[in-house]
C-alpha positions as CSV (number, residue, x, y, z in Angstrom):
1,M,-0.1,0.0,-0.2
2,S,1.4,3.5,-1.0
3,E,2.8,5.9,1.7
4,S,1.3,8.7,-0.2
5,P,-1.9,7.6,-2.0
6,S,-2.7,9.4,-5.1
7,N,-6.4,9.5,-4.2
8,G,-5.8,11.3,-0.8
9,V,-7.1,8.4,1.2
10,D,-4.5,6.5,3.1
11,D,-5.9,2.7,3.1
12,V,-3.6,1.5,5.9
13,M,-5.0,4.4,8.3
14,A,-8.3,3.6,7.4
15,A,-7.6,0.0,8.1
16,I,-6.0,1.0,11.6
17,A,-9.2,3.1,12.2
18,A,-11.5,0.0,11.4
19,A,-9.5,-2.3,13.6
20,V,-9.8,0.2,16.5
21,G,-13.7,0.4,16.0
22,R,-13.7,-3.4,16.1
23,G,-11.9,-3.1,19.4
24,R,-14.1,-0.6,21.0
25,A,-17.0,-2.6,20.0
26,G,-15.9,-5.3,22.0
27,D,-13.8,-7.5,19.6
28,R,-10.3,-6.8,21.2
29,A,-8.7,-10.1,20.2
30,G,-9.8,-9.6,16.4
31,A,-8.8,-6.0,16.6
32,R,-5.4,-7.0,18.0
33,Q,-5.0,-9.7,15.2
34,A,-5.8,-7.1,12.5
35,L,-3.3,-4.5,13.8
36,A,-0.7,-7.0,14.1
37,G,-1.3,-7.9,10.5
38,L,-1.1,-4.5,9.6
39,W,2.0,-4.1,11.4
40,D,3.7,-7.1,9.7
41,G,2.7,-5.4,6.3
42,S,3.9,-1.8,6.6
43,D,7.3,-0.3,7.1
44,D,5.9,3.3,7.0
45,P,6.9,4.9,10.4
46,L,3.4,6.8,10.4
47,H,1.4,3.7,9.8
48,R,3.6,1.6,12.4
49,C,3.4,4.3,14.8
50,S,-0.3,4.6,14.7
51,I,-0.7,0.9,14.8
52,A,1.4,0.3,17.8
53,H,-0.3,3.4,19.7
54,Y,-3.6,1.8,19.2
55,A,-2.5,-1.9,19.7
56,A,-1.1,-0.9,23.2
57,D,-4.7,-0.2,24.3
58,L,-5.9,-3.7,23.3
59,Q,-3.5,-5.7,25.1
60,E,-4.3,-8.0,28.0
61,T,-1.5,-7.6,30.0
62,V,0.9,-4.5,31.0
63,A,4.0,-6.1,29.9
64,D,2.4,-6.4,26.3
65,E,0.9,-2.9,26.4
66,L,4.4,-1.7,27.2
67,M,6.1,-3.5,24.3
68,W,3.5,-1.9,22.0
69,D,3.8,1.4,23.5
70,E,7.8,1.1,23.3
71,R,7.3,0.3,19.6
72,A,5.1,3.3,19.1
73,L,7.8,5.6,20.4
74,A,10.6,3.9,18.4
75,E,8.5,4.4,15.2
76,A,7.9,8.2,16.1
77,A,11.8,8.5,16.1
78,R,11.4,7.4,12.5
79,L,8.7,9.7,11.5
80,S,9.1,12.9,9.7
81,D,7.1,16.0,10.1
82,E,6.9,15.9,6.4
83,R,5.2,12.3,6.5
84,A,2.9,13.0,9.3
85,R,1.8,16.3,7.5
86,S,1.0,14.3,4.3
87,Y,-1.6,12.4,6.4
88,D,-2.8,15.4,8.2
89,A,-1.6,19.0,7.5
90,A,-1.8,19.9,11.2
91,W,0.5,17.0,12.4
92,Q,4.1,17.4,13.7
93,V,5.8,14.8,15.2
94,R,6.7,16.6,18.4
95,A,3.0,17.2,19.2
96,L,2.5,13.4,19.3
97,L,5.1,12.6,21.7
98,P,3.3,13.7,24.7
99,S,0.8,11.1,24.1
100,L,3.4,8.4,23.5
101,H,5.4,9.3,26.6
102,L,2.4,9.6,28.7
103,N,1.4,5.9,27.4
104,L,4.8,4.7,28.5
105,A,4.8,6.6,31.9
106,D,1.5,4.9,32.9
107,A,2.6,1.5,31.8
108,H,5.8,1.5,33.6
109,R,3.7,3.1,36.7
110,R,1.5,-0.1,36.6
111,S,4.5,-2.3,36.1
112,G,6.0,-0.9,39.2
113,H,8.8,0.7,37.3
114,A,8.3,4.5,39.2
115,K,11.9,5.8,38.0
116,A,11.0,4.9,34.4
117,A,7.5,6.1,34.6
118,R,9.0,9.4,36.0
119,T,11.3,9.8,33.2
120,H,8.5,9.3,30.5
121,L,6.3,11.5,32.3
122,A,8.9,14.5,32.4
123,A,9.4,13.9,28.6
124,A,5.5,13.9,28.0
125,V,5.5,17.3,30.2
126,A,8.5,18.8,28.2
127,D,6.6,18.7,24.7
128,L,3.2,19.6,26.2
129,D,3.5,23.2,24.5
130,A,3.3,21.4,21.2
131,V,-0.1,20.0,21.8
132,P,-2.8,22.0,20.7
133,D,-5.3,23.9,23.0
134,D,-8.4,21.8,22.3
135,E,-10.2,18.7,23.6
136,Y,-7.2,16.4,22.7
137,G,-4.8,18.6,24.4
138,K,-6.8,18.9,27.7
139,L,-7.1,14.8,27.6
140,I,-3.2,14.7,27.5
141,R,-2.8,17.3,30.0
142,V,-5.2,15.8,32.5
143,G,-3.8,12.5,31.7
144,A,-0.4,13.6,32.6
145,D,-1.5,15.1,35.8
146,R,-3.4,12.1,36.8
147,V,-0.2,10.0,36.1
148,R,1.5,12.2,38.2
149,R,-0.7,12.2,41.1
150,A,-0.9,8.1,41.0
151,L,2.9,8.0,40.9
152,D,3.1,10.2,43.9
153,A,0.6,8.0,45.7
154,G,2.7,4.8,44.7
155,S,-0.4,3.3,42.9
156,V,0.3,0.8,40.3
157,E,-3.6,0.3,40.0
158,P,-5.0,1.3,36.4
159,L,-6.6,4.7,36.1
160,A,-10.4,5.0,35.8
161,L,-11.4,6.5,32.9
């Protein structure tokens, strides 16, 4: 599948969205399988970062979630702003990093790795100025505060949505 489709539609990103929808509808195993297949079929860092980011949320164990979160961050390091903007003109890699680091901070926290959690939380907070001041930005900022409070309390329990 093309990295820059001529019809303006990115079939892989559409397939990722469909798999995520499948997971949200309750078929988490099917969604994981679909995302794993997409992962195996792409070398595009935008696709792989997106796949890993969403796959992490569908995992049954924190260890598997952490593995996918680490993959998402690694793929973001390969991603250029140009490639990100070819999908969405408003995207820049730096604005994606707080979410990726926040997910890693929370997974490390739940794994009992407070030092790693604090390192990723600090990285997330350091780039918050790149996150838009909208509902997404509010979600990330509130999430960072919730992870910080859970870390300060020594909690390894999942955060309530």
